Structure formats: structure tokens, C-alpha cells
N, C-alpha and C positions, 0 to 999 in steps of 0.2 A: 555350654549352651549360653548364647548371648542373653544378657539380662534385658528385660523390658517390663515396665511397670505402669501404673496408672498415671504417673507424672508424665510419661512419654506420650500417652494418649491425649492428655490435656495440652501438651505442647504441640502435638499434631493438629489438634482442633484449632489452635491459634494460627499455625503455619498455613493450613490449607483453606482458611476462611475466605470465602469469595471465589474459590476455585472449584468448589463442588456445591451441588445443590443441597439445601436442607430439605430432605424429603418428608412427606406428611406421615403422621401416625393416625391411621384411619380406624374408626370404630367398626366392628362387625359383630353380629350375633351368631354364636355357635352353640348349639344345644341349649338355647334359652339363656345363655350367659354372654354378656358383652366382653369382648376381648379387643385388643388393638393389633393392627397390622402395620408394620413399618415398611412403607412402599419404596424400597430401594430399586424396584423395577422402573421407577420414574427418575432415577439418577441419570446424569449425563453419561452417555455410552450404554445406558440400559441396565446397569448393574452397579453394585457397591464398589467394584474394583478400582474405580477412579480415585477413591479415598487413599488407599494404600500406595498406589502408583504415584500420585501427586506428592504425598509425604516423602516417599523415597527419592524421587527425582529432584525435588527441591533442595535436597541435602548433598547433591553432587557438587564437586568443585568445578570451577570453570574448565580446567583441563579434562576432567572426567566427562563433562558435558560435550566437549568437542570430540572426544573419542566415541561417544555414543553408548547406547544400551542394547542389551539382548535379553529377551524374555521368552518363556515357553508357556503355551496356553492353548486350550481348545477354543477360546474365543473371548470370554469376558475380561480376563486379565490382559489379554492381547489388546483389546480395545482401550482398556484403561491406560495401559502404558503408552499406546500409540497417541491417545488424546493428550496426555500429560506431556509427552515428548514433543509433539507438534507445538503446543503452547509455549514450551520453553526453548524451542529451537534446537532440539537434541535429535540426532539420527537414531532411528530405532529399527531393529530387526527382530521379528517374532517367529519362533519355531512353533508351527501349528500342525496338528494331525491332518492327514490328507482327507479324512472323513469328517472334518469339522463342519458344522452347519454353515451353509453358504451365506446366510445373513451375517454371521459373525466374521467370516472371512472378508466379506465385502466391507463390513463396518470397520475392520482393521485396515484394509487396503486404502479406503477412502481418506484415512487420516495420514496417508503418506508413508506408512511403515513398510519396510521390506518384509515379505513373507517367505519363510523357508519351510516347506512341507516335509513331513516324515510319516512313516508307516507305524501307526499306533501298535500294531500286533508284533512287529519284528524289530523296531528300532527304539532306542532310548532317547527320549527328548532332552533329558538333563545332560546326557553325554554330548549330544549334538550342540546344544546351546552353550555348554561350558567350553567346548572346543572352539566354537565360533567366536565367543567372547575373547578367548585367549589369543586367537589369531588376529583379532582386530584391536586388542587392547581396550575393549569395551567393558562396561560394567554389567554384570549379570544381575537381573532383577527377578528373583523368584516370585511365584504367586502367593506363597504363604510362609516359606522358610526364611524369614527376614524380620528382625525386630521392628524396623521402620514400617514395613508393610503391615504387620500386626497392629502397631500403634495407630496407623492411619485408618485401618478398618474399624478400630474401636471407636472412632468418632461417631459412628452410627449409634452406638450405645449412649454417648454423651447427649445426642439429640433426643433419644428416647427419654432419658431422665429429665431433660429440660422441658420437654413437652408435657410429661406427666406431672412435673413438679415434685417428684419423689422417685425413689428407686422402684422399678417394676418388681413384682413378686417373682416372676418367672419369665425367661426369654427363650423361645424356641428358635434355633438357628440352623438353616441349611448348612451342611458340613461336607466339604470335600477334604481339603488339606487342613482345615480348621482355623485359618487366619481370621475370619470374621467372628467365629465363636470365641476364640481366644481374646480377640480385641474387645469384644463386648463383655467378656468375663472380667477384664481389667477395668473397663469403664464403669461397670455396674457391680461393684464388689458384694453388694447385699442381695443380688438376684440369684435365683436358681437358674442354672444354664442347662438346657437340654439340646444336645446335638441331634440333628435329624438327617438320616442318610437313606439312599435307595437300598432296597433289599439286595443282598449280595455284594454291596459296596460299603459295608458297615465296618470298615477297618478302624475308625475312631471308636465306635462302640465296643468292638472286641478288644481294642487296645486299652480303653478305660476299664473294661471288665477284668482284664488280666494283669493290669498294672505295668505293662510293657508294650512297646510298639509292635503291632501285629499287622503285616501287610494284607492287602486284599487277596483272596484265594485265586489261584491260577485259572479256575473255571468260573470266574464271576460272570453272571448272565448279562446279556445285552440290556441296556437301559436307555430310556429317553433322556435321562438326566446327565447329559454330556458334561455339564459344568461341574459335576460331582464325581467324575471318574478319576479320582486320585488313588494311586496304587499304595502309597505309604504316607502317613502323616509325619510331621517333623518333630524333633525333640522340643523345639520352642513351643509349638502349639499344644502338643501332648502334655508337656510339662505344666503349662498354665492351666489347662483344663483338668488334668488329673489332680493338680494341687488344689483346685477349687471344688473338687468333688462333683464335677459335671457328670451328667448321665446322658444316655443316648437311646434313641429308638430308630427303627427303620420302617419304611413304608413301601407298599407295593406300587407297581406301575398303574394299576387301576385306581388306587387311592390318590396318586399324583394327578391323574387326568380328572378325577372328580374335583380336586382342588383348583385346577385350571379353569374348569367350568364354573365353579363357585365364584372365583375372582372375577370372571367375565360377567356373570349374571348379576351378582350382588354389588360389585364395586366398579364395574366397567373398566377393569384393569386387564392388561395383557401380561401374563406371567409365564415364564418358561418353566419346563418341567423341574429342573434343578432348583429354581427359585420358589417352587410351590410346595416343597416337601414339608416345611414347617407347618404350613396351613393344613396340609394333608394329615399330619399327625393329630391335629386338633379335630378335624372333621371326622376322622376315622375312630376317634375315641382312644387312640393309643396314648395320648396325653389328655387327661380330663380338662376341659375348659373351666377355668376359674377366674374370678375377678383379679385384675392385676397381671394377667397373662398377656405377653406380647409375642407375636410370631413375625419373623422377618420374611418379607417377600424379596428375595435377594437379587432377582434378575428378571428381565422381560424380553430377552433376545431369543425369540422363537420364530421359526419359519412361518410366515403368514398362512401358507396352505396347511401346514400341520396344525396350527392353532385353530383354523376354521374347521378342520376335520374333527378335532377333539371337541370343540364347543358345539358343533352341529350334531 
């Protein structure tokens, strides 16, 4: 397993400064207790993914930049890689599921990236992206299984600490592959880390509980949380979170939509389903709100019609 530590997160913070937004840490009252919400839904590209993508691409050699990059994603990592690649003049191809939200597909395409669609039910995105990268001599940029990606995502945790002036007591993090949660665990070594997943897609929770990586069940239910539909976490992210004693909870679709409505009503924020799960865990009481608690709103890329239907 590739080593990555807090020093790598600190280095990433210096490397990407000025290339990502410093997103606000907003106060909110849940159950009569003031908590803080890290609004990564306001990040460039609408999600935290630009952090890791920028950190990874900045470390490519001139020859690697010329050959381009290949990534696979349902949308947020796709957009992060596409934005970073455009800024650095790097050709990018993104392998995306055919049923990815139209907003995320268009957000990726408008950045000039080539899109290669696949069938989520019958095809393996990793195999397709790996083959494509090999054929082109391009660099494969995973969404979470990469130490540079994890370090870049961890810069969100550095900002949380800076804003608070101390370590948060607890951070709730939306978790798919675990790159953001692992990065924040490294950035905030004194904080309790709680991974939050959609019901039925709780592979990180079951992996942490069993002490070994457990994939998502083959009969996992449909979910609005497209950004968190990761089949299997990686040794890098699992290793960091297991080593830190991280815990996990899962939330229902109804709890997620309640959180989307809360963010819209109380904070005037647009938050996508996958980005709302940490807030959902607090609002539902699955994690008791306590002072010093931070919940990450990891993304805001939701179809406007869907958001309107949920909020209304």
C-alpha cells in the first residue's frame, strides 16, 4: 500500500493554493446544538474533487502531461479532473456511466474532456479506463485509490482546522471510496471520523466493522446518491480509516431528501444527494449533534428539476 501521511496533506495545501476555493464553514443548529457545515458544494466544479485532481495533475512530468490522463467517475471526479486538466493544458478522457446525471455529463464535457460511456450494470469502468490509458500511454487518475488524490482531498480538513482555530471534535464525511474521509482523517488527527453512506452501499462501514475490505452486495438497492455508488473501497483509504478507528453509519433515501430540504431552507444551499448524507446523519439522530461537530456537504451537482421536486 502506498504511504501517505499528514505531511503529504500539508504539502498538497501549499501546492494547490490559489487553484481551489477556500470553502466556508457555516454554522447550523441541529437539535438545539450549533454544528458546522463545510460547504464543499460551493467548490469550483460543485464538489471537493477538484482538490485531489489538482494535486495529482500538478505532479505529472511534462512528458506525462503531453500524453494526457484518463479517469473514471459518475461525475464529480470527472469534472474535477476535467477542470484541472484544462487549466494545465492536459488532454483528458473520462469514463462515465451511461446513466450519469446529465448535469454532471455536461459539466465534464464543457471543460473539453472526451467522454467514454459504459454500462454500469454490465461493464467494468476500471478495466475500460485501464485499457484506454494503456493504449494511449496516458496516466490513470483514480477517484480515491491514489495517495496524491487522498492528500489533496485532505486539504478540506486543513481548512476546517484553520477556520475553527483548533481540531474539530468530530467530522462526518460522505463516503464512497473514502478518499475525502481518509484525507480529512490525516489532516485532523485528533478528530473522530464518521463515514456516512447510503443504505445498502455501506461497504466502508461493513469493512471497518469486519477489519477487512468487504464489497457492496450484489443486490444493492437503487439510490439517489450516485456520487457514492462505489463497489469496493481501496487498501489506501481503508487502511487509513481503519487505523484511525473511524466509524460509519448509513442513511435512508428519505433522510437524504430531508437533508437536501434543510440545506435549501436553512442555508440557501443546493446540495446533491451524495453530498447531503453527513447532514442527514445529524438530522436523523443517527449521530448525536454535539458542539465541535462538523459535517461535510461534499457536492452540489444535482439536476435542477430533481432538486426542485425534492425541495417543493
